[in-house]
N, C-alpha and C positions, 0 to 999 in steps of 0.2 A: 504494500500500500504506500503511495507517494505521500509526502508530508502534507500537502493540501488536504488530501482525503482524511488523513489522521486528524487534522484540525477540525474538519467538518464533523467527524464522528464525535469528537470531544464536545463540540457545540451541541450536538443533538442530545448528548447524555447529561450535560451540565447546565445548560441554559433553561430559563423559564419557558413554560408552554406558550407564553405570550411573546417570546423573543422572535426576532426575524433571523432565520437561519441562512447562512451564506449559501448553503447547498440548495435552498429553495428560492433563491432570488428570481425575480421576473426577468432578469437578464438585461442585455445591452441592445441598443438599436441595431448595431452591426455585430455580426457574429465574430467571436475571437476564440482561439484555443485557450483552454484553461491553463493557468500557471501551475507548475508542479509543486511550488512551495507556498504561495500566498493564496488566500481565499479571494473571491471577487471583491469583497468589501475592503480587504487589506490593499489590494491593487488600486482601488479607487482612492483610498487615503493617500497612498504614495504618489499617484498621479497629480492629485491636488497640491500636495506639499511641494512637488518639484515643478509646478507650473510657474510661468512668468507672472501671472496675475497674483499668485500668492506672494511672490517676492515683492511685488509693488506695494503690498499693504503696509510695509514698514514706513512708507513715505506718504501715507494718506491720513488725513485728519480723523480722529475719533470724536472729540468734542471741541477742543481748542485749536484754532488755526495757528500754526508756527509758534508754539509756546516756547518761551525762554526757560529752559531747564531740561535736564536729561530724564526726569522721572515721570513725565506725563505720558499717558497712554497714546498709542497710535492704533490704527485699525488692525495692525498685526498683533500687537500685544493683547488687544481686546479679543481677537480670534483665539489666541492661545489660552486665554483665561476662560473663555466659553468652553473650549475643548476640555480643559481640566475639570470644570464643574460638571459638564455633561458626562464625562467618563466616570466620575465618582458615582453619580446617580445610576448610570447604566450598570456598572459593576455590582452595586448594592442590590439592584432589582433583578440581577441575573439576566439582563438583556444583552444584546450584541454590542460590545464595546467598540469593535472595529467599525461597524456601520455608524454608530454614534459619533465617533471621532471623525470619520470622513465627512459627515454632514456638517459638523461643527467647523472643521477647517475650511470648508467651501462656502459657508453660509453668506459671507460678506464679500466675495470676490467681485461682485458687480457694483460695489459701492463707488461713488463718484469722488473726485477730489473735493476737498473742503467739506467733507462729511455730509450731513443732512441738508446743509445750505446748497450744495451742488445738486443733490437729489431734487430739492424743491424747485430749483430753476429748470432743470431738464423736464420735470413733470409739467411745468407751466408752459414752456416754449416749444416743446417737441409735440407735434400733432399726433405722433404715434403713441404718446404717453410714456411714462417711465416710472418703474418701481425697482429698487435695488435688488430685491429678491428675484424678480423675473430676469433682471440683467445678470445676476449671478449664474442662473441656469444657462442663459445665452453664452456667457463666457466659457463655461465648461463644455457646452454642447456644440458651439459653432465657432468661437473665436480663437481658442487655444490651438496650438499645433498648426499654425498657418491656415486656420479656417476649417481644419478637420475635426476639432473638438477632442475631448478626452474619452468619449464613448463610455461614460459612466453607467452604472447600473440604474435601473428604474428607481430603486429605493433611495439611493443617494440623491438623485435629481429631485424626487418628491420631497425629501426632507429639506433640501436647500430652498425649494420654492415655498414651502409651507412654514418656514421658521418665523414668518410674520404674515399678517393679513388674516382674512376671514377663515380660510380653509385649514382644517387640521391635517397634519401629515397622516398618511396611511399606516405608518409604523409607529410603535411606541418610542423607538429610538429617535425618530424625527420630532416627536412631541417633547422629548427630553430636551433637545437642543433649543426648542422654542422657549422653555422655561430657563434654561441655562443662559441664554442670551440676555434675557431680562434681568436675571439675578446679577450677571456680570456687569452690565452697563449701568444699572442703577447704583450699585455699591461702589464700583470703581470710579464712576463719574463723580460721585460724592467725594471720594478721596482727592481727586484732581481739583475739584472746585474748592475744597477746603485748603489744599496746598496753594492754590492760586489766589486765595483771599476773596473769592467770589461770595462764599458763604462761610459760616463758622458752624461748629458742631452744635452750639446752642440754638441755631436757627432751625435745625431739623425737627419735624413735628413729633412731639413727645408721645402722642398716642401710637404712632408707628413704631417708635423705639421700644415702647413697653412690650409690644408683641414680638418684634423681630430681633431686638438686641441693640445695644448702645454703640458697638464698634462695627466696622466693616466686616472683620473676620467673624464676629459673633453672628451678624445678620446672615452672612453667606452660609455659615455652618447650619444655623437654625432653619433657613429656607430649604437647604438641601435635605436635612433630616426630615422636615415636615413633608416634603414631596415623597421621600422614600417610605415613610410611615403610612402615608395615605394612598400609596400606589402599589404596595407589596401584594403580589398575587392577584392583581386586578388587570382587566383588559384596557386600562387607560392610565395616563399619567396625570395626576391631579395634585392640587394644593388645597389645604383646608380653607374654608370660607373666611375664617378670621385672618389667616396669613395672606390670602388673595386680596382681601380688602385693604390690609395694611400695605401690601406691596403696591397696589394701584394708587393709594394715597401718596406714598413716597415718590412714586413715578410722577404723579401730578405736581408734587412739590418741585421736583427737578425741572419740569417744563416751565413752571411759573417763575422760578428763581434762577435758573441756570441756562437751560436750553434756548429760551426766548428772551431777548431784551436785556440780558445781563451785560456788565462791562466786558466780560470775557468774549462776548459775541459781537463786539462793536465792529470788528473787521469783516464780519460776514457780508455786509452790504457791498463791500469792495469785491469780495470773492464772487458774489452773485452777479455783479455787473461784469466781471471778467468772463464768467461762463456765458452770459448773454451775448456779449460782443464777439467772443470767439465763435459761438454757435452761428450767429448771423453771418459773420464773415466767411466761415467755411461752407455754409450752405450756398452763399452767393458765389464763392470762388472755390469749388470743390477740388480744383487742381492743386490747391495748397495742402490737401490731404496726403499722407504717406501712401505709397503705391498699394500696400495691402488693403487699405480702406477705400481708396479710390476705385480699386478693381471690383468692389462690391456693388457699386452704384447701378450698373445695368440690371442686376438681379433684384436688389433690395431697395434701391432708391437712395437719394442724396441724404435725406434726414436720418435714415437708419445708419448709414456709414458715418456721418458726423457724430451722431449720438454714441455709437460704439467707440469712436476715437476719443471723444471727450470723457466719457464715463471711465475709460481705462487709464486716464492720466493720473499721475501722482500730483500732489499739490505743487511741488517745485517745477515739474515738467509743464504743467498748465501755465504757470507764471512765465516760464522761458518761452513757450510757444507764443503766448500773448505778446511778450516783449519783441520777439522776432518779427511779428506781424505789424504791431501798432507803434512801437517805440523806435525812433530813428537811431541807427547805429552812429557812434562817434566817427567823424571823418579823421583819418590819419594820413598824413603825407609821408610817403616812404622815401 
């Protein structure tokens, strides 16, 4: 028996009846021979981690644009923290940790430069619409590997798509990532906001802290434990009503005091204007696009090509492209 088959047998014997077995995956859009060592979900995890889009996350905004300091989160560190939280829950519930990790690592690959500010602008100005979860699927399905995509399994694609929005993931592993994403960004964004002096610990709503805990580590641990205790041996992943209410209230607090209108978000207007002007210019003059995006126009149209190009940019690359188009270069006499 080859190593992959041994791993699949171990899954069948040790995982919960509600787990998604790699041997029972709905498969890939294009047929591939199985790996002799890795399961399908392990291969998906590796493909995501080795992708160009994953590497670009280190230079994409999580909450604060170009913060001065080495300890603020980026989209990459957020992704790794989501993965850690999700894996802890999956392991405790005896669900498929490899599938959970693959979904977590891929869930934000479609995020724009400048965080949700970039997403808001593309949603507003692109007639095709824009949501980062849908773009994440597009990245792994169509844009990576020079347009061939990563050919991921159905379960990973579904989990990435459903980590936010109205639709629940088909798998419990995907539903774990949805919770893990919220746990990570609420608590870690609080840490960054306090570090940056945007809020202080005494500003946090006391009724939420009484339920969830007083420190970031306490809240994360308590939220994880609550999900595990309420989801054990069940066909869904859930949080108690008390914890869900407190979590939603803490999230609302962050929107009111940090995510919208705070001093730390003062530069977002400039970022939004940059995206708007770039988008309009590239739609007007698509020959400014790199060849790989320009070549998509006959099949998918100018707006899709421009949207894909801008959404994939890092913060600093977006600034550099903007400068190259709109800011005159210094004249130098040789």
